[in-house]
C-alpha positions in Angstrom: 31.1 64.8 35.2 28.2 63.6 33.1 26.5 60.4 34.1 26.6 57.7 31.3 23.1 56.2 30.8 22.8 52.9 28.8 19.6 52.3 27.0 17.9 49.1 28.3 17.7 47.6 24.7 21.4 48.0 24.3 22.1 46.4 27.6 19.9 43.4 26.7 21.7 43.0 23.4 25.1 42.9 25.2 23.8 40.2 27.6 22.5 38.1 24.8 25.8 38.3 22.9 27.7 37.3 26.0 25.5 34.3 26.6 25.8 33.2 22.9 29.6 33.4 23.1 29.6 30.9 26.0 27.0 28.5 24.6 27.4 25.5 22.3 23.9 26.1 20.9 23.4 28.9 18.5 20.0 30.3 17.3 18.7 29.1 13.9 17.0 32.0 12.1 15.6 31.6 8.6 15.6 27.8 8.4 13.3 26.5 5.7 11.8 23.0 6.3 9.4 21.5 3.8 7.7 18.1 3.5 6.6 16.0 0.6 3.8 15.1 0.4 2.5 18.3 1.8 -0.4 16.6 3.6 0.8 13.9 6.1 -1.4 11.1 7.1 -1.0 8.0 9.2 0.9 5.4 7.1 2.6 7.9 4.9 6.3 8.1 4.0 7.7 11.6 3.9 10.6 13.4 2.4 12.0 16.3 4.5 14.0 19.0 2.9 16.0 21.5 5.0 17.7 24.7 3.9 19.9 26.4 6.4 20.8 30.1 6.4 24.5 29.3 6.3 26.4 26.1 5.3 26.6 23.4 8.0 28.9 20.4 8.3 26.3 17.8 9.4 22.6 17.6 9.9 20.6 15.1 11.9 17.1 14.9 13.3 14.5 13.1 15.4 11.0 12.4 14.1 8.3 10.5 16.0 11.0 9.0 18.3 13.3 7.9 15.4 16.7 9.2 14.6 17.1 10.3 11.0 20.2 11.1 9.0 20.2 13.9 6.4 22.2 13.9 3.1 23.2 17.0 1.3 21.8 17.7 -2.2 24.4 20.0 -3.9 22.1 20.7 -6.8 19.4 22.3 -4.6 21.8 23.4 -1.8 19.6 21.7 0.8 19.6 18.6 3.1 17.1 15.8 2.7 16.0 12.6 4.5 13.3 10.0 4.1 11.1 9.3 7.1 7.6 7.9 7.8 4.4 8.0 9.9 3.1 4.7 11.2 -0.5 3.5 10.7 -1.0 3.8 14.5 0.0 7.5 14.7 -2.9 9.6 16.0 -3.8 12.9 14.4 -1.9 15.9 15.8 1.1 18.1 15.5 4.4 16.4 15.8 7.9 18.1 16.0 10.8 17.5 13.7 13.8 18.2 15.8 17.0 19.2 13.9 20.6 19.5 15.0 23.3 20.8 12.8 27.0 21.3 13.3 28.1 24.6 11.9 31.3 24.9 9.9 34.3 25.7 12.1 35.8 29.1 11.9 39.5 28.8 10.9 40.4 32.1 12.6 38.9 30.9 15.9 41.2 27.9 15.9 38.3 25.5 16.7 37.9 22.0 15.2 34.1 22.2 15.2 31.6 25.0 15.0 28.7 25.5 17.3 25.6 23.3 17.4 22.6 24.8 15.8 19.2 23.4 16.9 15.8 24.0 15.3 12.3 22.5 15.6 9.3 22.6 13.4 5.9 20.9 13.9 4.1 19.1 11.2 0.4 18.1 11.4 -0.6 14.5 10.8 -4.1 13.9 9.6 -6.2 10.8 10.0 -6.6 8.6 7.0 -9.6 6.2 7.0 -9.0 2.9 5.3 -11.8 0.6 4.1 -12.5 -3.1 5.0 -12.3 -5.8 2.4 -13.4 -9.5 2.7 -11.1 -12.1 1.2 -11.2 -15.9 0.7 -8.0 -18.0 1.1 -7.4 -21.7 1.8 -8.4 -22.7 5.3 -4.8 -23.6 6.4 -4.0 -19.9 6.4 -6.8 -19.0 8.9 -6.7 -22.3 10.9 -3.1 -23.6 10.6 -2.2 -27.2 11.6 0.3 -27.8 14.5 3.0 -28.3 11.9 2.1 -25.1 10.1 2.0 -23.3 13.5 5.5 -24.4 14.3 6.7 -23.1 10.9 4.9 -19.8 11.5 6.7 -19.3 14.8 10.1 -20.1 13.2 9.3 -17.6 10.4 8.4 -15.0 13.0 11.7 -15.3 14.8 13.6 -14.8 11.5 11.4 -12.0 10.3 11.7 -10.0 13.6 15.5 -10.0 13.4 15.7 -9.2 9.7 13.0 -6.5 9.5 14.6 -4.4 12.3 17.7 -3.8 10.2 18.8 -0.1 10.2 22.1 0.3 8.3 23.9 3.6 8.5 24.7 4.3 4.9 22.1 5.4 2.3 22.2 3.1 -0.7 19.1 4.3 -2.6 19.6 6.8 -5.4 16.9 8.9 -6.9 13.2 8.1 -7.0 11.9 4.6 -6.4 10.5 2.8 -9.4 7.5 0.3 -9.6 8.9 -3.3 -9.6 6.4 -4.3 -12.4 4.5 -2.4 -15.0 1.0 -3.4 -14.0 -2.4 -2.3 -12.7 -2.8 -1.9 -8.9 -5.2 -4.4 -7.5 -4.9 -3.9 -3.8 -4.1 -0.7 -1.9 -2.3 -0.1 1.4 -4.0 0.2 4.7 -7.3 -1.7 4.1 -8.6 -3.9 6.9 -8.9 -7.5 5.5 -11.3 -10.1 6.8 -10.0 -13.6 5.8 -12.8 -16.3 5.4 -15.1 -14.2 7.5 -13.1 -14.1 10.7 -9.4 -13.3 10.8 -8.6 -9.7 10.4 -5.3 -8.0 9.4 -4.2 -4.8 7.9 -2.9 -4.8 4.3 0.6 -3.4 4.8 1.6 -3.2 1.1 0.5 -2.6 -2.5 -0.7 -5.4 -4.8 0.0 -5.4 -8.5 -2.2 -7.6 -10.8 0.4 -9.7 -12.8 0.3 -13.3 -14.0 2.7 -15.8 -12.6 6.1 -15.6 -14.1 6.3 -11.8 -14.6 9.7 -10.4 -14.0 10.0 -8.4 -10.8 12.7 -5.6 -10.5 14.3 -3.9 -7.5 12.6 -0.6 -6.8 16.0 1.0 -6.0 19.6 0.1 -5.2 20.5 -1.8 -2.1 21.5 -5.1 -0.5 19.4 -8.3 -0.4 19.0 -9.3 3.3 16.3 -12.0 2.8 15.5 -14.3 -0.1 13.7 -17.5 1.2 10.2 -19.1 1.4 8.0 -18.5 4.4 4.4 -19.6 5.3 2.4 -16.4 4.8 4.8 -14.5 2.5 5.6 -17.4 0.2 8.9 -16.9 -1.7 9.9 -13.3 -0.8 12.8 -10.9 -1.1 13.8 -8.0 1.2 16.1 -5.3 0.1 17.9 -3.0 2.5 18.2 0.5 1.0 20.0 2.0 4.0 19.0 4.2 7.0 16.2 1.9 8.0 14.4 1.8 4.6 13.4 -1.7 3.3 11.3 -2.9 0.4 9.6 -6.3 0.5 8.5 -8.4 -2.5 6.1 -11.3 -1.7 4.5 -14.4 -3.3 7.3 -14.9 -5.9 7.4 -18.1 -7.9 11.2 -17.9 -8.5 14.3 -16.1 -7.0 16.8 -14.4 -9.2 19.0 -13.1 -6.3 20.3 -14.5 -3.1 20.9 -13.1 0.4 24.0 -10.8 0.4 23.7 -9.7 -3.2 24.0 -6.0 -4.1 21.3 -4.9 -6.5 20.7 -1.8 -8.6 17.4 -0.1 -9.4 15.6 -2.1 -12.1 17.6 -5.3 -11.7 15.5 -8.5 -11.8 15.2 -10.1 -8.4 12.6 -12.8 -9.2 9.4 -13.8 -10.9 5.9 -13.1 -9.6 3.7 -15.9 -8.4 1.0 -16.9 -5.9 3.0 -18.6 -3.2 2.1 -18.2 0.5 -1.2 -16.7 1.7 -2.4 -15.3 -1.6 -5.8 -15.2 -3.3 -4.1 -15.7 -6.7 -1.0 -14.7 -8.7 0.1 -11.1 -8.0 3.0 -9.1 -6.6 2.8 -7.7 -3.1 5.2 -4.8 -2.5 5.7 -3.5 1.0 7.9 -0.7 2.4 9.2 -0.4 6.0 10.9 2.6 7.5 12.7 2.0 10.8 10.3 -0.8 11.8 7.0 0.6 10.6 5.1 -0.1 7.4 4.4 2.9 5.1 2.4 3.3 1.9 4.5 2.1 -1.1 2.2 4.0 -3.5 3.2 7.3 -1.9 6.9 6.4 -1.9 6.7 5.7 -5.7 5.3 9.1 -6.3 8.0 11.0 -4.4 10.6 12.9 -6.5 13.8 12.0 -4.7 17.4 13.4 -5.3 
């Protein structure tokens, strides 16, 4: 009787197939994951696009410690999600961890397919931001006891509202500038108020006269529309999945808390209320609790 010899490569293949059959995690070959913008820096929003080798039922991910939900873009046959990089993020390579649920095989009689996991690292570069001196009324750098009490009350309300992360995505397509005007102040600069108090400019300033109509940058729900000490009259719109836009220093409100708004809908009039050097519109963007550059978000081409 001849002895049957099995080639080692064949034996390894059989072992791997056996392991895969008993595992809920399948390999993920030929995934394509791209980011926009292509060069990530601290303070940047980012659009991730994922193409899987086979159709999947759901896709979720984790980026810089935040859970992100992906939506399917049928026109491009890919999944997409908005995320961000905080100003405090140090330079380095950071992983985007992806988890997909494959479509169930009807012949196998299973209600759900295997879990497919994939990871890709993206490099975050350091962006240096300049320092700018500004002059404001003294009450905004040395507040009175009464103002201090108001600041503390505002802080409590802001902390609760700005941590909003609603499950459903409400924004549709690219974000639009809230006013048609020149940019007078950019994101990320270190500001020195009256020679002493420093803060980081966490938004984008538009040079507009008081009374200019301000529009919603995208569809969503108004979760704040009230006056506060530093922000003046301001509006916050929840666009879903942790993405918020903030509109500061308004002279008048055109919406109230709880209103559903569409992209381009008027939400108020510009002004110079709160801690402002003069009439202008301050637009800020928050993603899951961190401020990101509105100018970059306005440039992203979104589904």
